[in-house]
C-alpha positions in Angstrom: -0.1 0.0 0.0 3.0 2.3 -0.2 2.0 3.4 -3.6 -1.4 4.7 -2.3 0.3 6.7 0.4 2.8 8.1 -2.2 0.0 9.3 -4.5 -1.9 10.5 -1.5 1.1 12.8 -0.3 1.5 13.8 -4.0 -2.0 15.1 -4.4 -2.3 16.7 -1.1 1.0 18.5 -1.4 0.3 19.8 -4.9 -3.0 21.1 -3.9 -1.5 22.8 -0.9 1.0 24.6 -3.3 -2.0 25.9 -5.3 -3.3 28.7 -3.0 -6.3 29.6 -5.2 -7.6 26.1 -5.3 -6.8 25.6 -1.7 -8.9 28.6 -0.8 -11.7 27.5 -3.1 -12.0 24.0 -2.0 -11.2 24.4 1.8 -11.6 27.9 3.1 -14.4 29.5 0.9 -17.1 27.5 2.6 -16.1 28.3 6.1 -15.9 31.9 5.4 -18.7 32.5 3.1 -21.5 30.5 4.7 -21.2 31.9 8.2 -21.0 35.4 7.0 -24.0 34.9 4.6 -25.9 33.1 7.4 -25.3 36.0 9.9 -25.9 38.7 7.3 -29.3 37.4 6.4 -30.3 36.8 10.0 -29.5 40.4 10.9 -31.2 41.7 7.8 -34.4 39.7 8.4 -34.6 40.5 12.2 -33.9 44.3 11.7 -36.5 44.3 8.8 -39.1 42.5 10.9 -38.4 44.9 13.8 -38.6 47.9 11.7 -42.0 46.9 10.2 -43.4 45.8 13.6 -42.4 49.3 15.3 -43.1 51.8 12.6 -46.2 53.9 12.7 -49.2 52.6 10.8 -50.5 54.6 7.9 -53.5 53.0 6.7 -56.0 54.5 4.1 -59.7 53.9 5.1 -62.6 54.2 2.7 -65.9 54.9 4.1 -64.8 56.5 7.3 -68.2 58.2 7.8 -69.9 54.8 8.3 -67.8 53.9 11.3 -66.6 56.8 13.1 -66.1 54.9 16.4 -63.8 52.2 14.8 -61.9 55.0 13.2 -61.4 56.7 16.5 -60.3 53.4 18.1 -57.6 53.0 15.4 -56.4 56.6 16.1 -56.2 55.9 19.7 -53.9 52.8 18.8 -51.4 55.2 17.0 -52.7 54.4 13.5 -52.7 57.4 11.1 -55.8 57.3 9.1 -55.3 58.5 5.5 -57.9 59.1 2.6 -58.2 56.0 0.5 -57.7 56.2 -3.3 -60.6 56.2 -5.7 -59.8 52.5 -6.8 -58.4 50.6 -3.8 -57.8 47.4 -5.6 -55.8 49.0 -8.3 -53.7 51.0 -5.7 -52.9 47.8 -3.9 -52.0 45.9 -7.0 -49.7 48.7 -8.2 -48.1 48.7 -4.7 -48.9 52.3 -4.0 -50.1 51.1 -0.6 -50.0 47.8 1.2 -53.2 47.5 3.0 -56.6 49.6 2.7 -59.6 49.2 5.1 -62.9 49.6 3.3 -66.2 50.1 5.3 -69.2 49.3 3.2 -72.3 51.3 3.3 -74.3 48.5 4.9 -72.0 48.7 7.9 -74.1 51.0 10.0 -77.4 49.0 9.4 -75.6 45.7 10.3 -74.1 47.3 13.4 -77.6 48.6 14.7 -79.2 45.3 14.1 -76.5 43.4 16.2 -75.2 41.4 13.0 -71.7 40.9 12.1 -70.6 44.0 10.4 -68.6 43.5 7.4 -65.3 45.4 7.0 -63.2 44.6 4.0 -59.4 44.4 4.2 -58.0 45.0 0.9 -54.4 43.6 0.5 -52.1 41.3 -1.5 -51.0 38.3 0.8 -48.6 37.2 -2.1 -46.4 40.4 -1.5 -44.3 39.2 1.4 -43.4 42.8 2.3 -47.0 43.4 3.2 -47.3 40.5 5.7 -46.4 42.3 9.0 -48.6 45.2 8.1 -51.6 42.9 7.2 -51.1 41.1 10.5 -51.0 44.5 12.6 -54.2 45.8 10.8 -56.0 42.5 11.3 -55.0 42.3 14.8 -56.3 45.8 15.7 -59.7 45.1 13.8 -60.0 41.9 15.8 -59.2 43.7 19.1 -61.8 46.3 18.4 -64.5 43.5 17.6 -63.6 41.7 20.9 -64.0 44.8 22.9 -67.5 45.8 21.3 -68.5 42.0 21.9 -67.6 42.3 25.6 -69.5 45.6 26.0 -72.6 44.1 24.4 -72.6 41.3 26.7 -72.2 43.3 29.8 -75.0 45.7 28.7 -77.3 42.5 28.5 -76.2 41.4 32.0 -74.1 38.5 30.6 -70.6 37.7 31.7 -68.0 38.0 28.9 -66.5 34.9 30.1 -69.5 33.0 28.6 -67.9 33.6 25.2 -64.8 31.5 26.1 -66.2 28.1 27.2 -62.8 26.5 26.7 -59.4 28.0 27.7 -56.3 26.6 26.0 -53.2 26.5 28.0 -50.1 25.8 26.1 -47.5 23.4 27.8 -44.3 24.1 25.9 -41.8 21.1 26.1 -39.4 22.8 23.7 -36.0 24.0 25.1 -33.8 26.8 24.0 -31.6 24.5 22.4 -34.4 22.5 20.5 -35.9 25.8 19.1 -32.5 26.8 17.8 -33.1 24.2 15.0 -36.0 26.5 13.8 -33.2 29.0 13.0 -30.6 26.5 11.9 -33.0 24.8 9.3 -30.3 25.7 6.6 -27.4 23.9 8.5 -27.8 20.4 7.2 -28.1 21.8 3.7 -24.9 23.7 3.9 -23.1 20.8 5.4 -24.1 18.4 2.7 -23.2 20.8 -0.1 -19.8 21.4 1.7 -19.1 17.6 1.8 -19.2 17.6 -2.0 -17.7 21.1 -2.7 -14.7 20.6 -0.6 -12.9 18.1 -2.6 -14.5 18.9 -6.0 -11.5 20.9 -7.4 -9.0 18.2 -6.4 -11.2 15.5 -7.9 -11.3 17.2 -11.2 -7.7 18.4 -11.3 -6.2 14.9 -10.3 -8.1 13.1 -13.0 -9.5 15.1 -16.0 -6.8 17.7 -15.4 -4.0 15.5 -15.5 -5.4 13.7 -18.7 -5.3 17.1 -20.4 -1.9 18.1 -19.1 -0.4 14.7 -20.3 0.8 13.9 -16.7 -1.3 11.1 -16.1 0.5 8.6 -18.5 3.9 9.0 -16.7 2.4 8.4 -13.3 0.8 5.1 -14.6 4.2 3.8 -15.8 5.5 3.5 -12.3 5.4 -0.1 -10.7 2.5 0.6 -8.5 -1.0 -1.0 -9.1 -3.2 1.5 -10.7 -6.1 0.9 -8.2 -3.8 2.2 -5.5 -3.1 5.3 -7.7 -6.8 5.9 -8.1 -7.5 5.3 -4.4 -4.7 7.7 -3.5 -6.3 10.4 -5.4 -9.7 9.6 -3.9 -8.3 9.7 -0.3 -6.8 13.1 -1.0 -10.1 14.4 -2.2 -11.9 12.9 0.8 -9.3 14.6 3.0 -9.9 18.2 1.6 -13.7 17.5 1.8 -13.6 16.5 5.4 -11.3 19.4 6.3 -13.6 21.9 4.6 -16.6 20.4 6.3 -14.9 20.5 9.8 -13.8 24.1 9.2 -17.4 25.2 8.2 -19.0 23.5 11.2 -16.2 25.1 13.5 -17.0 28.5 11.8 -20.7 28.1 12.5 -20.0 27.2 16.1 -18.2 30.5 16.7 -20.7 32.5 14.5 -23.9 31.5 16.1 -23.3 33.5 19.3 -23.3 36.6 17.1 -26.8 36.0 15.6 -29.8 38.2 17.0 -31.5 35.4 18.7 -31.9 36.9 22.2 -35.7 37.9 21.5 -36.5 34.6 20.1 -35.6 32.5 23.2 -33.4 30.1 21.3 -29.9 28.7 22.2 -27.6 28.4 19.0 -24.5 27.1 20.8 -23.2 24.0 19.2 -21.6 21.8 21.9 -18.4 19.9 21.3 -20.4 16.5 21.6 -22.9 17.8 19.0 -20.1 18.8 16.7 -18.4 15.4 17.1 -21.8 13.5 16.5 -22.4 15.7 13.3 -19.0 14.9 11.9 -19.4 11.2 12.6 -22.7 11.2 10.8 -21.5 13.1 7.8 -18.1 11.5 7.3 -19.5 8.6 5.3 -21.0 11.2 3.1 -17.6 12.6 2.5 -16.4 9.1 1.3 -19.4 8.8 -1.0 -18.8 12.4 -2.3 -15.1 11.7 -3.0 -15.8 8.5 -4.8 -18.6 9.8 -6.9 -16.7 13.0 -7.8 -13.6 11.0 -8.8 -15.4 8.5 -10.8 -17.3 11.1 -12.9 -14.1 13.4 -13.2 -12.1 10.3 -14.4 -14.8 9.4 -16.9 -14.7 12.9 -18.4 -12.7 13.6 -21.4 -11.7 17.3 -20.5 -12.0 19.7 -17.6 -14.8 21.4 -19.2 -16.9 18.2 -19.4 -15.9 17.2 -15.9 -17.1 20.7 -14.6 -20.5 20.2 -16.4 -20.8 16.9 -14.5 -20.4 18.7 -11.1 -23.5 20.7 -11.6 -25.6 17.7 -11.9 -23.8 16.0 -8.8 -24.7 18.8 -6.6 -28.4 18.1 -7.2 -27.8 14.9 -5.1 -27.2 16.5 -1.7 -29.7 19.3 -2.4 -32.8 17.2 -3.1 -32.9 15.5 0.4 -32.3 18.9 2.2 -34.9 20.6 0.3 -37.4 18.0 0.9 -36.7 18.1 4.6 -37.1 21.9 4.6 -40.5 22.1 2.9 -41.9 18.8 4.3 -40.7 18.3 8.0 -41.2 14.8 9.1 -40.8 12.6 12.3 -37.5 10.5 12.0 -38.1 6.7 11.7 -36.0 3.7 11.7 -36.6 2.9 7.9 -35.4 6.5 7.0 -31.9 5.7 8.3 -31.3 3.6 5.4 -31.6 6.5 2.9 -28.1 8.1 2.4 -27.9 11.7 2.7 -31.6 11.9 3.8 -30.8 10.2 7.1 -27.9 12.5 7.7 -30.2 15.5 7.3 -32.4 14.1 10.0 -29.6 13.2 12.4 -28.2 16.6 12.3 -31.5 18.1 13.3 -31.6 15.7 16.2 -28.0 16.3 17.3 -28.7 20.2 17.2 -31.9 19.8 19.2 -29.9 17.9 21.9 -31.9 14.8 21.5 -30.4 11.3 22.0 -30.0 9.3 19.0 -30.3 5.5 18.9 -26.9 3.7 18.0 -29.1 1.7 15.7 -30.1 4.8 13.7 -26.5 6.0 13.4 -25.1 2.7 12.4 -28.0 2.2 9.8 -27.1 5.7 8.4 -23.4 5.2 8.2 -23.6 1.7 6.9 -25.9 2.4 4.0 -23.9 5.5 2.9 -20.6 3.7 3.2 -22.0 0.7 1.2 -22.8 3.1 -1.7 -19.5 5.0 -1.2 -17.5 1.9 -1.3 -19.3 0.7 -4.4 -18.4 3.8 -6.2 -14.9 3.5 -4.9 -14.7 -0.1 -6.3 -15.7 1.3 -9.8 -13.3 4.2 -9.8 -10.4 1.7 -8.6 -10.7 0.0 -12.0 -11.1 3.0 -14.2 -7.3 3.5 -14.7 -6.9 -0.1 -16.0 -9.1 0.8 -19.1 -7.0 2.5 -21.9 -10.2 4.1 -23.2 -10.3 6.2 -19.9 -6.6 7.0 -19.7 -6.2 8.0 -23.4 -9.7 9.6 -23.9 -8.4 12.7 -25.2 
């Protein structure tokens, strides 16, 4: 196995000397992802706080039909503005976010004690209007509840009659488990890093060497060709794992800077959680290195190998995206699905939950089985002249 070690040292040292590729493969993820994560969190929190605290300016059509309602809104700090002639067109053109329209039948319905209709004109598909809609709707519901209580009291009925059931929330979540709501993107980032960390080396050590005509002299050496291929693959896995570790470490130091105090969450990754996450993702690194090396070796040129990488990145993205849009309870059978099981396990580790050794062994075993299958295929590629002399 000395040949494998020699090739491994060669690829690692050559990639270390290439500072640009070293930065792109190992350091870009640990620097870019935490900065992007923190920047987006600060921007989102500041935007929400700004929308929640700014003075509401709401156009109201039909003010004369409900002066008491208008007075209530003004007491709550709402600035009442004159509504445009065509409220629907004004909302569609984004001149205003929300318009209240009080129909002419409102006074009649009010006097008869019927539910008086108030129209809230808005476009829920505009995300920037969401907080404004919630605030206006909350004020209207508060006014309705207040009037309802007064009507019951005037009739000698206790307002508590309106609430025959009182729901008391028993919150079993912890600050650490609630942190997963904020870190929903973490599994996705780690899965992508496992593939991107060794991508450049996988392409350069196979398709790149074929283009530079440096692969043939390497294969002339009295070393089994499967050892040469596995040496290159091991170097790719090393860089991928290093990038993964640095990314996770960067997130650990970046989480305390996130504005999560008001959310009541704990984003501190413990050393045990980091170790468990790395243990769960390590087989993905091997699978990614074997897959990338195999595809890059099959490519006839660097350009062709790079085109394959775009398709490969869809593999870790799909399980993460499914988990983000359709959260599901982890079950034993899910642990046999590579990369999907790692997404579920990362969530459990971040929440501070205990994970069954069976789950961890099933996840690692199924991923390693496919990874070693790709490695076995890759190990035989350099024995095929069609692969070595493809260009």
